C-alpha atoms as a printed R data frame, in Angstrom:
    type eleno elety resid chain resno       x       y       z
1   ATOM     1    CA   MET     A     1  -0.011   0.005  -0.048
2   ATOM     2    CA   LEU     A     2   1.211   3.495  -0.773
3   ATOM     3    CA   PRO     A     3   2.112   5.597   2.342
4   ATOM     4    CA   GLY     A     4  -0.485   8.191   3.130
5   ATOM     5    CA   VAL     A     5  -2.952   6.983   0.593
6   ATOM     6    CA   SER     A     6  -6.259   5.426   1.565
7   ATOM     7    CA   VAL     A     7  -8.154   5.791  -1.757
8   ATOM     8    CA   TYR     A     8  -6.578   4.473  -4.892
9   ATOM     9    CA   THR     A     9  -7.318   4.969  -8.594
10  ATOM    10    CA   PRO     A    10  -7.411   2.024 -10.859
11  ATOM    11    CA   GLY     A    11  -4.014   2.931 -12.305
12  ATOM    12    CA   GLN     A    12  -2.526   3.050  -8.687
13  ATOM    13    CA   VAL     A    13  -4.136  -0.415  -8.017
14  ATOM    14    CA   VAL     A    14  -2.511  -1.779 -11.269
15  ATOM    15    CA   GLU     A    15   0.810  -0.439 -10.136
16  ATOM    16    CA   GLU     A    16   0.409  -1.713  -6.534
17  ATOM    17    CA   THR     A    17  -0.869  -5.151  -7.323
18  ATOM    18    CA   GLY     A    18   0.324  -6.042 -10.799
19  ATOM    19    CA   PHE     A    19  -3.121  -6.933 -11.921
20  ATOM    20    CA   SER     A    20  -4.171  -5.223 -15.213
21  ATOM    21    CA   LEU     A    21  -7.121  -3.025 -15.545
22  ATOM    22    CA   ASP     A    22  -8.937  -5.732 -17.558
23  ATOM    23    CA   THR     A    23  -8.201  -8.233 -14.818
24  ATOM    24    CA   LEU     A    24  -9.590  -5.898 -12.208
25  ATOM    25    CA   ARG     A    25 -12.761  -5.252 -14.167
26  ATOM    26    CA   TYR     A    26 -13.182  -9.069 -14.682
27  ATOM    27    CA   TYR     A    27 -12.675  -9.810 -11.008
28  ATOM    28    CA   GLU     A    28 -15.353  -7.244 -10.153
29  ATOM    29    CA   ARG     A    29 -17.718  -8.665 -12.783
30  ATOM    30    CA   ILE     A    30 -17.416 -12.276 -11.449
31  ATOM    31    CA   GLY     A    31 -17.689 -11.277  -7.859
32  ATOM    32    CA   LEU     A    32 -14.124 -11.752  -6.763
33  ATOM    33    CA   LEU     A    33 -14.040  -8.079  -5.992
34  ATOM    34    CA   SER     A    34 -17.149  -6.483  -4.556
35  ATOM    35    CA   SER     A    35 -18.478  -3.078  -3.597
36  ATOM    36    CA   ILE     A    36 -15.788  -1.126  -5.291
37  ATOM    37    CA   ARG     A    37 -16.712   2.416  -4.717
38  ATOM    38    CA   ARG     A    38 -17.081   5.025  -7.405
39  ATOM    39    CA   ASN     A    39 -16.488   8.809  -7.314
40  ATOM    40    CA   ALA     A    40 -19.080  11.353  -8.435
41  ATOM    41    CA   ALA     A    41 -17.880  10.903 -11.994
42  ATOM    42    CA   GLY     A    42 -18.468   7.084 -11.809
43  ATOM    43    CA   GLN     A    43 -14.758   6.127 -11.714
44  ATOM    44    CA   ARG     A    44 -13.752   3.266  -9.583
45  ATOM    45    CA   ARG     A    45 -11.869   4.068  -6.269
46  ATOM    46    CA   PHE     A    46 -10.281   1.365  -4.308
47  ATOM    47    CA   SER     A    47  -9.544   1.279  -0.542
48  ATOM    48    CA   ASP     A    48  -6.739  -0.088   1.538
49  ATOM    49    CA   GLU     A    49  -9.007  -2.997   2.310
50  ATOM    50    CA   ASP     A    50  -9.447  -3.666  -1.442
51  ATOM    51    CA   ILE     A    51  -5.636  -3.564  -1.848
52  ATOM    52    CA   GLY     A    52  -5.265  -6.069   1.015
53  ATOM    53    CA   TRP     A    53  -7.887  -8.304  -0.489
54  ATOM    54    CA   LEU     A    54  -6.211  -8.149  -3.896
55  ATOM    55    CA   GLY     A    55  -2.925  -9.265  -2.252
56  ATOM    56    CA   MET     A    56  -4.726 -12.405  -1.017
57  ATOM    57    CA   VAL     A    57  -6.195 -12.957  -4.419
58  ATOM    58    CA   ARG     A    58  -2.698 -12.595  -5.950
59  ATOM    59    CA   CYS     A    59  -1.381 -15.333  -3.470
60  ATOM    60    CA   LEU     A    60  -4.231 -17.658  -4.380
61  ATOM    61    CA   ARG     A    61  -3.867 -17.049  -8.065
62  ATOM    62    CA   ASP     A    62  -0.057 -17.370  -8.045
63  ATOM    63    CA   THR     A    63  -0.345 -20.653  -6.210
64  ATOM    64    CA   GLY     A    64  -2.807 -22.128  -8.813
65  ATOM    65    CA   MET     A    65  -6.048 -21.823  -7.052
66  ATOM    66    CA   PRO     A    66  -8.886 -22.113  -9.704
67  ATOM    67    CA   ILE     A    67 -11.006 -18.923 -10.249
68  ATOM    68    CA   ALA     A    68 -14.213 -20.778  -9.156
69  ATOM    69    CA   GLU     A    69 -12.551 -21.558  -5.724
70  ATOM    70    CA   MET     A    70 -11.398 -17.998  -5.489
71  ATOM    71    CA   VAL     A    71 -14.834 -16.700  -5.992
72  ATOM    72    CA   ARG     A    72 -16.123 -19.286  -3.354
73  ATOM    73    CA   PHE     A    73 -13.573 -18.042  -0.875
74  ATOM    74    CA   ALA     A    74 -14.696 -14.419  -1.527
75  ATOM    75    CA   GLU     A    75 -18.315 -15.367  -1.068
76  ATOM    76    CA   LEU     A    76 -17.482 -17.049   2.222
77  ATOM    77    CA   ALA     A    77 -15.387 -14.113   3.347
78  ATOM    78    CA   ARG     A    78 -18.342 -11.667   2.625
79  ATOM    79    CA   ALA     A    79 -20.760 -13.985   4.330
80  ATOM    80    CA   GLY     A    80 -19.317 -13.433   7.738
81  ATOM    81    CA   ASP     A    81 -17.698 -15.188  10.680
82  ATOM    82    CA   HIS     A    82 -19.974 -18.161  10.700
83  ATOM    83    CA   THR     A    83 -18.032 -19.253   7.517
84  ATOM    84    CA   VAL     A    84 -14.492 -19.397   9.062
85  ATOM    85    CA   ARG     A    85 -14.552 -23.249   9.264
86  ATOM    86    CA   ASP     A    86 -15.527 -23.462   5.583
87  ATOM    87    CA   ARG     A    87 -12.743 -20.911   4.702
88  ATOM    88    CA   ILE     A    88 -10.194 -23.002   6.640
89  ATOM    89    CA   ALA     A    89 -11.235 -26.171   4.743
90  ATOM    90    CA   LEU     A    90 -11.010 -24.475   1.421
91  ATOM    91    CA   LEU     A    91  -7.561 -23.043   2.211
92  ATOM    92    CA   GLU     A    92  -6.282 -26.316   3.693
93  ATOM    93    CA   ALA     A    93  -7.234 -28.189   0.631
94  ATOM    94    CA   HIS     A    94  -5.507 -25.637  -1.526
95  ATOM    95    CA   ASP     A    95  -2.385 -25.776   0.714
96  ATOM    96    CA   GLU     A    96  -2.312 -29.538   0.163
97  ATOM    97    CA   ARG     A    97  -2.360 -29.052  -3.555
98  ATOM    98    CA   VAL     A    98   0.398 -26.316  -3.267
99  ATOM    99    CA   GLU     A    99   2.574 -28.751  -1.138
100 ATOM   100    CA   ALA     A   100   2.104 -31.408  -3.876
101 ATOM   101    CA   GLN     A   101   3.232 -28.959  -6.503
102 ATOM   102    CA   ILE     A   102   6.219 -28.067  -4.501
103 ATOM   103    CA   THR     A   103   7.229 -31.670  -4.096
104 ATOM   104    CA   THR     A   104   6.804 -32.270  -7.869
105 ATOM   105    CA   LEU     A   105   8.851 -29.189  -8.724
106 ATOM   106    CA   GLN     A   106  11.616 -30.326  -6.314
107 ATOM   107    CA   GLU     A   107  11.713 -33.696  -8.117
108 ATOM   108    CA   ARG     A   108  11.859 -32.008 -11.432
109 ATOM   109    CA   GLN     A   109  14.654 -29.631 -10.172
110 ATOM   110    CA   ARG     A   110  16.765 -32.722  -9.086
111 ATOM   111    CA   ALA     A   111  16.397 -34.177 -12.590
112 ATOM   112    CA   ILE     A   112  17.575 -30.926 -14.128
113 ATOM   113    CA   ARG     A   113  20.422 -30.660 -11.797
114 ATOM   114    CA   ALA     A   114  21.353 -34.251 -12.644
115 ATOM   115    CA   LYS     A   115  21.313 -33.420 -16.332
116 ATOM   116    CA   ILE     A   116  23.505 -30.257 -15.729
117 ATOM   117    CA   ALA     A   117  25.966 -32.476 -13.835
118 ATOM   118    CA   TYR     A   118  26.065 -35.034 -16.650
119 ATOM   119    CA   TYR     A   119  26.693 -32.309 -19.251
120 ATOM   120    CA   ARG     A   120  29.393 -30.684 -17.148
121 ATOM   121    CA   SER     A   121  31.162 -34.167 -16.945
122 ATOM   122    CA   VAL     A   122  31.056 -34.560 -20.630
123 ATOM   123    CA   VAL     A   123  32.724 -31.142 -21.337
124 ATOM   124    CA   ASP     A   124  35.337 -31.387 -18.644
């Protein structure tokens, strides 16, 4: 978040989050972002809370959570505290998938490193 700023233009949000304007509009349309305020001219204005939420969305997206699950998570979060157990379950399931991906990537990395070692032994 930008120091001293509590209301952000779409351009500032793009800079802060790395999401494109099209992505922000899409996320709003599908319900991943909700209640984005608008100024008198109808232009979107984002809050610190919106920026924080987009940070979580970035984390989920970057770790491969499907859009439908992200929307479900957003719906649960908006529904209130009585959905905390459901949110935990959703995030735990995603965490297990992330852990499996990490394990697979580590296996692939070992194979790549073995191939590098082999090629180095050939040229030496």
